[in-house]
C-alpha positions as CSV (number, residue, x, y, z in Angstrom):
1,M,55.3,107.9,130.2
2,D,56.3,104.7,129.0
3,R,57.0,102.1,132.4
4,R,60.2,100.8,130.5
5,Q,61.7,104.2,130.5
6,H,62.9,103.1,134.4
7,R,64.1,100.0,133.7
8,R,68.0,98.9,133.7
9,P,69.2,102.8,133.7
10,G,72.7,101.3,134.3
11,R,72.9,99.5,130.7
12,T,74.1,101.1,127.8
13,V,74.2,100.5,124.2
14,V,77.4,102.8,123.6
15,A,79.7,100.6,126.0
16,V,79.5,97.2,123.5
17,G,79.7,98.6,120.3
18,I,80.6,101.1,117.0
19,L,78.8,103.7,118.9
20,G,81.1,103.3,121.8
21,L,84.1,104.5,119.0
22,T,82.3,107.4,118.6
23,A,81.5,108.5,121.9
24,G,84.0,111.0,122.2
25,L,83.9,112.5,119.0
26,G,82.9,116.2,118.5
27,A,83.1,116.7,122.5
28,G,83.2,119.9,123.8
29,T,81.1,120.9,120.5
30,A,77.8,121.8,120.7
31,G,56.4,112.7,115.1
32,C,53.8,112.4,114.6
33,S,51.3,109.3,114.0
34,G,47.9,109.3,112.4
35,S,44.5,106.7,113.6
36,G,45.1,104.4,111.1
37,A,42.8,105.9,108.6
38,A,42.0,104.0,105.5
39,A,44.3,105.4,102.5
40,E,41.7,104.4,99.9
41,G,42.5,103.6,96.3
42,V,46.1,103.3,96.9
43,P,48.0,100.9,95.2
44,G,50.4,98.6,97.8
45,A,48.2,100.1,100.8
46,G,45.6,97.4,100.7
47,G,43.4,100.3,102.1
48,D,45.2,100.1,105.5
49,P,48.4,101.4,106.2
50,V,48.9,99.6,109.4
51,A,48.0,96.4,107.6
52,A,50.5,97.4,104.3
53,L,53.2,97.8,107.4
54,H,52.6,94.7,109.0
55,R,53.4,93.1,105.5
56,A,56.2,95.1,104.5
57,A,58.5,92.7,106.3
58,D,57.5,89.7,104.4
59,T,57.7,91.6,101.0
60,L,60.9,92.3,101.3
61,R,61.5,88.5,101.7
62,A,59.7,87.5,98.8
63,A,61.8,90.7,96.6
64,G,64.7,88.2,97.7
65,S,67.7,90.9,97.5
66,S,68.8,94.5,97.2
67,K,71.4,97.1,97.4
68,A,71.4,98.9,100.8
69,T,72.5,102.2,102.1
70,T,72.3,102.9,105.9
71,S,72.6,106.2,108.2
72,M,72.7,106.3,111.7
73,E,72.9,109.5,113.8
74,M,73.4,109.9,117.4
75,A,72.8,113.3,119.6
76,T,73.5,113.9,123.3
77,G,74.9,116.8,125.1
78,G,75.1,118.7,122.2
79,T,76.9,116.4,120.1
80,R,76.2,114.8,116.9
81,V,77.7,111.9,114.6
82,T,76.8,110.1,111.8
83,I,77.8,106.8,110.6
84,R,77.0,105.5,107.2
85,G,76.8,102.2,105.8
86,T,76.7,100.5,102.1
87,G,76.2,96.7,101.1
88,V,74.0,94.1,100.1
89,Y,71.3,92.2,102.0
90,D,69.5,88.7,100.9
91,Y,66.2,88.8,102.8
92,R,65.3,84.9,102.4
93,R,68.8,84.1,104.3
94,R,69.0,86.7,106.4
95,T,72.4,87.6,106.2
96,G,74.1,91.0,104.9
97,R,77.4,92.8,104.3
98,L,77.8,96.5,104.9
99,T,80.6,98.9,105.0
100,V,80.5,101.0,107.6
101,V,82.1,104.4,107.8
102,L,82.9,105.9,111.1
103,P,82.7,109.7,111.1
104,E,85.6,111.8,111.1
105,D,87.5,112.8,114.7
106,P,86.9,116.7,115.3
107,T,89.8,117.9,113.8
108,G,88.8,116.4,110.5
109,A,90.8,113.2,110.0
110,A,89.7,110.0,109.6
111,E,90.1,108.4,112.9
112,H,88.9,104.8,112.1
113,R,89.3,102.7,109.3
114,P,86.0,101.4,107.7
115,I,84.4,98.2,109.4
116,T,82.8,94.8,107.6
117,E,80.2,93.8,108.9
118,L,78.2,90.9,108.2
119,L,74.6,90.5,109.5
120,A,73.2,86.9,110.1
121,P,70.5,85.5,111.8
122,G,71.2,86.2,115.8
123,A,75.0,87.4,115.1
124,L,76.8,90.1,114.3
125,F,80.5,89.8,112.7
126,M,82.7,92.7,112.6
127,K,86.1,92.9,111.0
128,N,88.3,96.2,111.9
129,R,86.7,96.5,115.0
130,G,89.1,97.7,117.6
131,A,92.3,97.9,118.7
132,G,94.0,94.6,119.8
133,V,92.4,92.5,117.3
134,P,94.4,90.9,114.2
135,A,93.7,91.8,111.3
136,D,92.5,88.9,109.7
137,K,90.1,88.4,112.4
138,W,86.5,88.7,113.0
139,V,84.4,89.7,116.2
140,R,81.6,88.0,116.7
141,V,78.7,89.4,119.4
142,E,75.3,87.4,120.0
143,T,72.4,90.2,118.9
144,A,70.3,89.0,122.1
145,S,73.0,89.7,124.2
146,L,72.7,93.4,123.4
147,S,70.5,95.5,125.7
148,D,69.5,96.9,121.9
149,G,69.2,94.1,120.3
150,N,71.8,95.2,117.6
151,L,68.8,98.1,116.3
152,V,71.6,100.8,117.2
153,T,75.0,98.9,118.4
154,G,76.4,98.3,115.2
155,G,76.2,101.3,114.0
156,A,73.9,100.2,110.9
157,T,70.2,98.6,111.4
158,D,70.0,95.2,109.9
159,P,67.4,95.9,106.7
160,Y,65.3,92.6,107.8
161,V,65.1,93.7,111.8
162,A,64.2,96.9,110.9
163,A,61.4,96.3,108.8
164,E,60.1,93.8,111.3
165,V,60.1,96.6,113.9
166,L,57.2,97.6,111.4
167,R,55.1,94.5,112.1
168,G,54.5,96.1,115.8
169,T,53.2,99.5,114.3
170,R,50.1,100.3,116.5
171,T,49.1,103.7,114.7
172,A,50.3,105.0,111.1
173,A,48.7,107.2,108.3
174,Y,49.3,107.8,104.6
175,L,50.8,111.2,104.0
176,G,50.4,110.9,100.2
177,R,53.1,110.2,97.3
178,T,56.4,110.9,96.7
179,E,59.8,110.1,95.0
180,V,63.0,107.9,96.7
181,G,65.9,107.7,94.4
182,G,63.7,108.3,91.4
183,T,61.1,106.0,92.3
184,E,57.3,106.7,93.5
185,V,56.7,105.5,96.7
186,L,53.8,105.9,99.3
187,H,54.8,107.8,102.4
188,Y,53.5,106.6,105.6
189,R,54.0,107.7,109.0
190,G,53.5,106.1,112.6
191,T,54.9,104.8,115.5
192,A,55.7,100.8,116.5
193,D,55.8,99.1,119.6
194,L,59.0,97.0,119.9
195,A,57.1,94.4,122.1
196,G,54.5,94.1,119.7
197,A,57.1,93.4,116.9
198,A,59.1,91.1,119.0
199,E,55.5,88.9,119.1
200,K,55.1,88.8,115.8
201,A,58.5,88.5,114.3
202,S,60.5,86.1,113.0
203,A,62.0,83.5,115.2
204,D,65.1,84.2,114.3
205,N,64.6,87.9,115.5
206,R,62.6,87.3,118.3
207,A,65.0,87.2,120.8
208,S,66.7,90.5,119.5
209,L,63.5,92.3,119.4
210,R,62.7,91.5,122.9
211,A,66.0,92.6,123.7
212,A,65.4,95.7,122.5
213,A,61.9,96.2,124.1
214,A,63.4,95.8,127.4
215,G,66.6,97.4,127.0
216,F,66.0,101.0,125.2
217,A,64.2,104.1,127.2
218,T,61.1,103.4,125.5
219,A,59.6,100.8,123.3
220,R,57.9,103.1,120.9
221,V,58.8,103.5,117.6
222,P,58.1,106.5,115.8
223,F,58.7,106.1,112.4
224,D,58.4,107.3,108.5
225,A,58.4,104.7,106.0
226,Y,58.6,104.5,102.1
227,L,56.7,101.6,99.7
228,D,56.5,101.6,96.3
229,E,53.8,100.1,94.0
230,Q,54.9,96.6,95.0
231,G,55.1,97.4,99.0
232,R,58.5,96.8,99.0
233,L,60.5,98.9,101.4
234,R,62.5,101.7,99.7
235,K,63.4,103.8,103.0
236,L,62.7,103.8,106.6
237,R,63.6,106.2,109.2
238,Q,63.0,104.9,112.9
239,S,63.9,107.2,116.1
240,F,65.3,105.3,118.7
241,S,66.0,106.2,122.3
242,F,68.3,104.6,125.0
243,V,69.8,105.3,128.2
244,N,73.7,106.0,128.5
245,G,74.6,104.2,131.4
246,R,77.4,106.4,133.0
247,R,76.0,109.7,132.8
248,R,71.8,108.3,132.8
249,T,71.2,110.5,129.6
250,A,69.3,110.2,126.8
251,V,70.4,109.1,123.7
252,A,68.5,110.1,120.4
253,V,69.6,107.9,117.6
254,A,68.1,108.2,114.4
255,S,68.3,105.3,111.6
256,T,67.6,105.5,108.1
257,T,67.5,102.5,106.1
258,L,67.4,102.7,101.8
259,L,66.8,99.7,99.9
260,Y,67.1,99.9,96.1
261,G,68.7,97.3,93.0
262,F,66.4,94.8,94.1
263,G,67.4,91.3,93.2
264,T,70.9,92.3,93.1
265,P,73.1,89.3,94.2
266,A,73.8,89.2,98.2
267,D,76.3,86.4,98.5
268,V,77.7,86.8,102.1
269,S,80.0,83.9,103.3
270,L,80.1,83.9,107.0
271,P,83.8,83.5,108.9
272,R,84.8,80.1,109.6
273,P,85.0,79.4,113.6
274,R,88.9,79.4,113.2
275,D,88.9,83.2,112.0
276,I,87.0,84.2,114.9
277,Y,88.7,86.3,117.5
278,A,88.3,85.2,121.2
279,G,89.8,87.9,123.3
280,R,88.3,91.1,124.5
281,V,88.2,93.9,122.3
282,A,88.7,97.7,124.0
283,G,86.9,100.7,122.5
284,G,84.7,103.5,123.7
285,E,83.2,103.3,127.4
286,G,83.4,99.6,127.8
287,E,84.3,96.4,125.6
288,I,83.0,93.4,123.7
289,R,83.6,90.0,125.3
290,P,83.2,87.7,122.0
291,P,82.2,84.2,122.9
292,H,84.9,81.4,123.0
């Protein structure tokens, strides 16, 4: 058992983000890895799956920008909810914009308005985040202050941070060719270590990944990654686990990121200080207190 499973059991990701808004939805309703063996002759793999995955974030940065679709599934106590997002991302500036749609309530009605998220180095900005926030204001959260480093709190994993997690790949196997969105890709399955990823990550994401390594129930992250012939990440499914501080139960989260339309303009303008809400934001099991 990973010794990190007993760290900070009282902290909860649900209490500080979008997942808190979904905590009550559906209430009452009901990976393997290889040894890193070489994939000889496979374009883009460089003969070594682990090395190919370690390069994934750098390859995205070289690609410039893309469109992105995200999906986050959370399961706990027999309840499963899914949060979806769509938008664009600039890998050189490490900024992105997503429209995040929360799940319907148990009656089938759309309970929450879509949330606009702006992703930036060290920060997450959200509009339509919660009750009491003026319609023209943004909520700002420092990602390093979150116990999961914002890998799941926002309801969508930052695409570049997701790729940086692969820098911590310990074991991986090449499973062959398949297709994602009509593009032929190379399928890899493996396990990454968040602490190792933090050591090798860019300066912008190092603190967030360190927080995640300490805050999750385990720092091991099983994943399935799909790279195209140029080594660009096309699809990434990662499995995270954290401890719900109130119920002391394990919560499983599966985050899936799809990247396509490389070269699509991704101009993202961050909010001005006067447009950022400075009050408390109620939601789910806790509240966010944006910095003044």
